[in-house]
C-alpha positions as CSV (number, residue, x, y, z in Angstrom):
1,M,-13.4,-0.1,3.7
2,G,-12.7,1.8,0.5
3,S,-9.5,3.2,-0.8
4,E,-8.0,5.6,-3.3
5,C,-7.2,2.6,-5.4
6,A,-10.9,1.8,-5.6
7,Y,-10.5,-1.8,-4.3
8,G,-13.6,-1.5,-2.1
9,N,-13.6,-4.1,0.6
10,L,-10.0,-5.1,1.0
11,F,-11.0,-8.5,2.6
12,S,-13.3,-9.6,-0.3
13,Q,-10.6,-8.5,-2.8
14,G,-8.1,-10.7,-1.1
15,Y,-5.8,-8.0,0.4
16,M,-6.8,-8.7,4.0
17,T,-4.8,-6.6,6.5
18,R,-1.4,-6.7,4.9
19,T,-2.0,-3.3,3.3
20,A,-0.6,0.2,3.5
21,A,-1.4,3.8,2.5
22,L,1.6,5.3,0.8
23,S,2.9,8.9,1.0
24,T,2.5,11.0,-2.2
25,V,6.1,10.4,-3.3
26,L,5.6,6.6,-3.3
27,F,1.9,6.5,-4.4
28,N,2.8,8.3,-7.7
29,D,-0.8,9.4,-8.7
30,C,-2.2,5.9,-8.1
31,A,0.4,4.2,-10.2
32,A,1.5,2.3,-7.1
33,C,-1.9,0.7,-6.5
34,G,-1.4,-3.0,-6.1
35,E,2.4,-2.9,-5.7
36,C,4.0,-4.9,-2.9
37,Y,6.7,-3.7,-0.5
38,K,8.8,-5.7,1.9
39,I,9.2,-3.6,5.1
40,E,11.4,-4.1,8.2
41,C,12.1,-1.9,11.2
42,D,15.3,0.0,10.8
43,R,17.1,-1.0,14.0
44,K,19.9,1.5,13.4
45,R,17.5,4.5,13.4
46,A,14.7,3.3,15.6
47,D,14.6,2.8,19.4
48,P,15.3,-0.9,19.8
49,L,12.3,-1.2,22.0
50,F,10.1,-0.5,19.0
51,C,11.5,-3.1,16.7
52,K,10.9,-6.9,16.5
53,P,14.2,-8.4,15.6
54,S,14.6,-10.0,12.2
55,M,10.9,-9.6,11.3
56,T,9.6,-8.4,7.9
57,V,6.2,-7.8,6.5
58,T,5.1,-7.6,2.9
59,V,2.2,-5.1,2.3
60,T,0.2,-4.1,-0.8
61,A,-0.3,-0.5,-1.6
62,T,-4.1,0.1,-1.5
63,N,-4.4,3.8,-0.6
64,I,-2.8,7.2,-0.3
65,C,-1.6,8.7,2.9
66,P,-2.7,12.3,2.3
67,P,-0.2,15.0,2.9
68,N,-0.8,17.8,5.4
69,D,1.4,20.7,4.3
70,A,0.3,22.7,7.3
71,L,2.4,20.4,9.5
72,P,6.2,19.9,9.4
73,N,7.5,16.6,8.0
74,D,9.0,15.6,11.3
75,N,6.0,16.5,13.4
76,A,2.8,14.8,12.2
77,G,3.3,15.7,8.5
78,W,4.5,12.1,7.9
79,C,2.9,11.8,4.5
80,N,4.2,15.1,3.1
81,T,6.4,15.3,0.0
82,P,9.3,14.3,-0.3
83,R,9.1,11.9,2.6
84,P,8.5,8.2,1.9
85,H,6.0,6.8,4.4
86,F,3.9,3.7,4.8
87,D,0.8,4.1,6.9
88,M,0.3,0.3,7.5
89,A,-2.8,-1.5,8.7
90,Q,-2.3,-2.3,12.4
91,P,-1.9,-6.1,12.0
92,A,0.8,-5.4,9.4
93,S,2.6,-2.9,11.6
94,E,2.5,-5.2,14.5
95,K,4.5,-7.8,12.5
96,I,7.6,-5.6,12.7
97,G,7.0,-3.2,15.6
98,V,6.2,-3.7,19.3
99,K,4.6,-0.3,19.9
100,G,2.4,1.8,17.6
101,G,3.6,5.1,16.3
102,I,6.1,6.3,13.8
103,I,8.9,3.7,13.3
104,P,11.8,4.2,10.9
105,V,11.8,1.4,8.3
106,M,13.7,0.0,5.4
107,Y,11.7,-1.1,2.4
108,Q,12.0,-2.5,-1.0
109,R,9.6,-3.2,-3.8
110,V,9.1,-6.9,-4.2
111,P,7.0,-9.2,-6.5
112,C,3.5,-9.7,-5.3
113,V,2.4,-13.3,-4.4
114,K,-1.3,-13.7,-4.9
115,R,-3.6,-16.7,-5.1
116,G,-6.5,-17.4,-7.3
117,G,-5.6,-15.3,-10.4
118,V,-6.3,-11.8,-11.5
119,R,-9.8,-10.6,-10.7
120,Y,-11.9,-8.2,-12.8
121,K,-15.0,-6.3,-11.7
122,I,-16.9,-4.3,-14.3
123,N,-19.2,-1.5,-13.4
124,G,-20.3,1.6,-15.2
125,H,-23.1,3.4,-17.0
126,D,-24.5,3.8,-20.5
127,Y,-21.7,6.2,-21.3
128,F,-18.6,4.7,-19.6
129,N,-17.2,1.5,-18.1
130,L,-15.3,1.1,-14.9
131,V,-13.0,-1.9,-14.8
132,L,-11.4,-2.8,-11.5
133,V,-8.4,-5.2,-11.8
134,S,-7.2,-6.7,-8.5
135,N,-5.3,-9.6,-7.1
136,V,-2.4,-9.0,-9.6
137,A,0.7,-11.1,-8.9
138,A,4.3,-10.2,-9.9
139,A,4.5,-6.4,-10.5
140,G,1.2,-5.9,-8.7
141,S,0.3,-2.8,-10.6
142,I,-1.3,-2.4,-14.0
143,K,0.3,0.0,-16.5
144,S,-2.3,-0.3,-19.2
145,M,-5.1,-2.5,-20.4
146,D,-6.8,-3.0,-23.8
147,V,-10.5,-3.8,-24.3
148,K,-11.2,-6.0,-27.3
149,E,-14.3,-5.3,-29.3
150,Q,-16.6,-8.2,-29.9
């Protein structure tokens, strides 16, 4: 239930099953963690039997889809650079597609809609702090954060 973005349990963090692991080119060294994408099946490139007409799904980036450079991009190396790819949780994928598998999609980054405000979880050790920021609306991702001394 973990992820490269360190969200831990995606259900308790509020992300549920509308999540995706992004290929390296989209994941951008974890900078995409928390960003939201609106995705729809590309009916011009996909077999029409795979697409649900006029359906979209908005997913949150919560993980990386690791590349496998030993495989070609068009034959199981779906997450290889420079290919943009969303490895969606099954319930999210089923919103836009009828069958499982690799489905050509169109996507755009969109503002995240979240409920309940930003969440902070602080862990760490005597020598460092770990701060997890989740449930971020609007941009979804965090560029920087300052810690105020007491």
